C-alpha positions as CSV (number, residue, x, y, z in Angstrom):
1,X,-8.0,-81.8,-12.3
2,X,-5.0,-83.9,-12.9
3,X,-4.8,-82.9,-15.9
4,X,-4.8,-79.5,-15.2
5,X,-1.7,-79.8,-12.7
6,X,0.1,-82.5,-14.5
7,X,0.0,-79.5,-17.1
8,X,0.9,-77.0,-14.8
9,X,3.4,-78.9,-12.8
10,X,5.7,-75.6,-12.0
11,X,2.5,-74.2,-10.2
12,X,1.7,-77.6,-8.4
13,X,5.4,-77.4,-6.7
14,X,5.1,-73.3,-6.1
15,X,1.9,-73.9,-4.3
16,X,3.1,-77.1,-2.2
17,X,6.6,-75.2,-1.4
18,X,3.9,-71.9,-0.2
19,X,1.7,-74.2,2.0
20,X,4.8,-76.1,3.1
21,X,6.2,-72.5,4.2
22,X,2.8,-71.4,6.2
23,X,3.3,-74.5,8.2
24,X,7.0,-74.3,8.6
25,X,6.6,-70.6,9.9
26,X,3.8,-71.2,11.8
27,X,5.4,-74.2,14.0
28,X,9.1,-72.2,14.2
29,X,10.9,-74.5,12.3
30,X,13.7,-72.2,10.9
31,X,15.8,-74.9,8.9
32,X,13.0,-76.1,6.8
33,X,11.7,-72.5,6.5
34,X,15.1,-71.4,5.3
35,X,14.8,-74.4,2.7
36,X,11.6,-73.2,1.2
37,X,12.8,-69.9,0.5
38,X,15.9,-71.1,-1.5
39,X,13.2,-73.4,-3.7
40,X,11.6,-70.4,-4.3
41,X,14.6,-68.7,-5.4
42,X,16.0,-71.5,-7.4
43,X,12.2,-71.6,-9.4
44,X,12.3,-67.7,-9.9
45,X,15.6,-68.0,-11.3
46,X,15.0,-71.0,-13.5
47,X,11.1,-70.2,-14.7
48,X,11.1,-66.7,-16.6
49,X,7.0,-67.6,-17.1
50,X,6.3,-68.1,-13.0
51,X,8.7,-65.6,-11.8
52,X,6.2,-63.4,-10.2
53,X,4.0,-65.8,-8.5
54,X,7.2,-67.1,-6.9
55,X,7.8,-63.8,-5.6
56,X,4.1,-63.4,-4.5
57,X,4.6,-66.3,-2.5
58,X,8.5,-65.4,-1.1
59,X,7.3,-62.0,0.1
60,X,4.2,-63.1,1.6
61,X,6.0,-65.9,3.4
62,X,9.0,-63.4,4.4
63,X,6.6,-60.7,5.7
64,X,4.7,-63.7,7.8
65,X,7.9,-64.6,9.1
66,X,8.4,-60.7,10.1
67,X,4.6,-60.9,11.4
68,X,5.2,-63.8,13.6
69,X,8.7,-62.3,15.1
70,X,7.5,-59.1,15.7
71,X,4.3,-61.3,18.0
72,X,7.0,-63.1,19.7
73,X,9.0,-59.8,20.6
74,X,5.5,-58.2,21.7
75,X,4.6,-61.1,24.1
76,X,8.2,-61.0,25.3
77,X,8.6,-57.5,26.0
78,X,5.1,-57.0,27.3
79,X,2.7,-57.7,29.9
80,X,-0.7,-58.0,27.3
81,X,-3.9,-59.5,28.6
82,X,-5.5,-62.0,26.2
83,X,-7.7,-59.4,24.3
84,X,-5.0,-56.9,23.8
85,X,-2.7,-60.0,22.6
86,X,-5.4,-60.8,20.0
87,X,-6.0,-57.4,18.9
88,X,-2.3,-56.9,18.4
89,X,-1.8,-60.2,16.6
90,X,-4.7,-59.2,14.4
91,X,-3.3,-55.7,13.7
92,X,0.1,-57.1,12.5
93,X,-1.3,-58.4,9.7
94,X,-0.8,-55.3,8.2
95,X,2.8,-56.2,7.5
96,X,1.8,-59.1,4.9
97,X,-0.6,-56.1,3.2
98,X,3.0,-54.0,3.6
99,X,4.7,-56.5,2.1
100,X,2.5,-57.6,-1.2
101,X,1.7,-54.0,-1.8
102,X,5.6,-52.7,-1.6
103,X,6.1,-56.1,-3.9
104,X,3.7,-54.4,-6.2
105,X,4.7,-51.1,-6.5
106,X,8.7,-52.0,-7.0
107,X,8.0,-54.0,-10.1
108,X,5.6,-51.4,-11.3
109,X,2.2,-53.9,-11.0
110,X,-1.0,-53.1,-10.3
111,X,-2.2,-53.6,-7.0
112,X,-6.0,-54.8,-7.1
113,X,-8.6,-56.0,-4.5
114,X,-12.1,-55.9,-6.4
115,X,-12.9,-52.6,-4.6
116,X,-16.2,-51.6,-6.8
117,X,-19.3,-51.5,-6.1
118,X,-20.9,-55.1,-5.2
119,X,-23.1,-56.6,-8.4
120,X,-26.1,-57.7,-6.2
121,X,-28.0,-58.4,-8.7
122,X,-25.8,-61.1,-10.5
123,X,-27.2,-64.9,-10.8
124,X,-25.9,-67.9,-9.5
125,X,-26.9,-71.1,-11.1
126,X,-27.6,-74.1,-8.3
127,X,-28.6,-77.4,-10.2
128,X,-32.2,-77.1,-9.8
129,X,-32.5,-73.3,-9.1
130,X,-30.9,-70.0,-9.7
131,X,-30.9,-67.1,-7.2
132,X,-29.1,-63.6,-6.9
133,X,-25.9,-63.2,-5.1
134,X,-27.9,-61.0,-2.5
135,X,-30.6,-63.5,-1.7
136,X,-27.7,-66.1,-1.8
137,X,-25.7,-64.6,0.9
138,X,-28.9,-63.7,2.9
139,X,-29.6,-67.4,2.9
140,X,-25.6,-67.8,3.9
141,X,-26.2,-65.8,6.7
142,X,-29.6,-66.8,8.1
143,X,-28.1,-69.9,8.7
144,X,-24.8,-69.0,10.3
145,X,-27.0,-66.7,12.9
146,X,-28.8,-69.4,13.6
147,X,-26.1,-71.8,14.3
148,X,-24.0,-69.2,16.6
149,X,-27.5,-68.0,17.8
150,X,-27.6,-71.5,19.5
151,X,-24.1,-70.8,21.0
152,X,-24.5,-67.3,21.8
153,X,-27.6,-68.1,23.7
154,X,-25.7,-70.7,26.2
155,X,-23.4,-67.3,27.4
156,X,-23.5,-65.5,30.1
157,X,-25.0,-62.4,30.0
158,X,-21.9,-61.0,31.9
159,X,-19.6,-62.7,29.3
160,X,-21.6,-61.1,26.6
161,X,-21.3,-57.4,28.2
162,X,-17.8,-58.0,28.9
163,X,-16.7,-58.9,25.0
164,X,-18.8,-56.3,22.7
165,X,-16.1,-53.7,22.6
166,X,-13.4,-56.6,21.9
167,X,-15.6,-58.0,19.3
168,X,-16.5,-55.8,17.3
169,X,-12.6,-54.3,17.2
170,X,-11.2,-57.5,16.5
171,X,-14.2,-58.5,13.9
172,X,-13.1,-55.2,12.4
173,X,-9.5,-55.6,12.1
174,X,-9.8,-59.4,11.0
175,X,-12.3,-58.9,8.7
176,X,-10.8,-56.1,6.6
177,X,-6.8,-57.4,6.8
178,X,-7.6,-60.6,6.2
179,X,-9.8,-60.2,3.1
180,X,-7.4,-57.7,1.7
181,X,-4.7,-60.2,1.9
182,X,-6.5,-63.2,0.8
183,X,-9.3,-62.2,-1.5
184,X,-7.5,-59.0,-2.3
185,X,-4.5,-59.0,-3.2
186,X,-3.2,-62.7,-3.5
187,X,-6.5,-63.8,-5.6
188,X,-6.4,-60.9,-8.1
189,X,-2.6,-61.0,-8.5
190,X,-2.8,-65.0,-9.0
191,X,-5.9,-65.0,-11.1
192,X,-4.3,-62.5,-13.6
193,X,-1.0,-64.7,-14.0
194,X,-2.4,-68.5,-13.5
195,X,-6.1,-69.1,-13.6
196,X,-9.1,-68.5,-11.5
197,X,-9.2,-72.0,-10.0
198,X,-5.4,-71.9,-9.2
199,X,-6.1,-68.6,-7.5
200,X,-9.0,-69.7,-5.7
201,X,-7.4,-73.0,-4.4
202,X,-4.2,-71.5,-3.4
203,X,-5.6,-69.0,-1.4
204,X,-8.5,-71.1,0.2
205,X,-6.0,-73.5,1.5
206,X,-3.2,-70.7,2.2
207,X,-6.0,-68.9,4.2
208,X,-6.8,-71.8,6.3
209,X,-3.1,-73.0,6.9
210,X,-2.3,-69.9,7.9
211,X,-4.9,-69.9,11.3
212,X,-2.0,-72.8,12.6
213,X,0.2,-70.0,13.5
214,X,-2.8,-68.7,16.2
215,X,-3.3,-72.3,17.6
216,X,-5.9,-74.1,15.8
217,X,-5.6,-77.3,14.7
218,X,-4.8,-79.0,11.1
219,X,-8.4,-79.9,11.3
220,X,-9.8,-76.7,12.3
221,X,-7.5,-75.1,9.5
222,X,-9.4,-76.9,7.2
223,X,-12.4,-75.8,8.2
224,X,-10.9,-72.3,7.5
225,X,-10.1,-73.7,4.1
226,X,-14.3,-74.2,3.3
227,X,-14.5,-70.6,4.9
228,X,-11.8,-69.2,2.4
229,X,-13.6,-70.8,-0.5
230,X,-17.0,-69.6,0.8
231,X,-15.6,-66.0,0.7
232,X,-13.8,-66.5,-3.0
233,X,-17.0,-67.7,-4.3
234,X,-18.6,-64.4,-2.6
235,X,-15.8,-61.7,-4.6
236,X,-15.6,-63.7,-7.4
237,X,-19.5,-63.7,-7.9
238,X,-20.1,-59.7,-6.6
239,X,-16.7,-58.6,-8.2
240,X,-16.4,-56.7,-4.9
241,X,-14.6,-57.6,-1.7
242,X,-17.0,-55.9,0.6
243,X,-19.6,-58.5,0.6
244,X,-17.1,-60.8,2.0
245,X,-15.7,-58.5,4.5
246,X,-19.1,-57.7,5.5
247,X,-19.9,-61.5,5.9
248,X,-16.7,-62.5,7.4
249,X,-17.4,-59.8,9.9
250,X,-20.3,-61.4,10.9
251,X,-19.1,-65.0,11.4
252,X,-16.1,-63.5,13.6
253,X,-18.4,-61.1,15.8
254,X,-20.5,-64.8,16.5
255,X,-17.1,-67.0,17.1
256,X,-16.4,-64.3,19.5
257,X,-19.7,-64.0,21.3
258,X,-20.0,-68.0,21.5
259,X,-16.8,-68.1,23.0
260,X,-14.7,-69.7,20.2
261,X,-11.9,-66.6,20.3
262,X,-11.8,-66.1,23.8
C-alpha cells in the first residue's frame, strides 16, 4: 500500500485535498476551502495526466459547497419541520449529481454508474469458503436486520407509525442519490482513470466524511466510511449499482425506525 502511494504522489495529494475540502465545507471554513480549490487548479494546470481527476474533485467540492449554501438558505427562509428539513437536505444531493453530470458532458466523457443487471451468481472467494454474491448479501441483510430489530422493538409503536412514510421517502431519496454519486459516477470515473484501489478508497472515505455536514461526529463518519467500502464491494462484485441501492435503502430504513435519524 505504501509503495502504491509513493508511486502515485499526485493522486495522493489530490485525495488529501478532496478530503480536506469535504471537511472544510462541512464546517463552513471558507478560507481553507478557497485554498483547497486553488491547489486543485494548480494541479490541474501542472499535471495533464491527472487533469480530469482534479476536475472531478473540484466539481464535486464546488457542487457540495452549493449544496450547503442552498440548505442554509432554505433553513433561514422557511420554517421547516425536522422531517421536511432532512428530506430537503437529501433531495438537494441532486445538485452534486448535476454538477458531475455537466462536467462529463462538457468534456464529452461517458457518464457511467454500473446500471446493468446484477451478476448474482458471481463467486466471492473467502479465506475458507466461497459463496455467491446473492448469498453473501442475504447473510449481510440478515445480520443487519437482527441488529436493527433489537433496536426497533425498543421504540414506542406510536413512534414507528409516525415515521413510516418519512422513513420510506428518506430511504429512497438518500439511497438512490448517495449511491449514484459515490458508487456510481465518482467510483466509475476514478476507476477508469486511476485504479480500483484508489477509486474505492477515495469514494469510501469521502462518503464517510460528507456525513460531517449533517451533524455526525468524526468517529461516526469513520463507520460510514466502512459502510461505503461495503457498498463498493457490492457494486464491484455484482457489476451493478442496484443491489447497493437496495442494501442502502434497508439500512436507512432501519436507522429511521430505530431512532437514529430523527
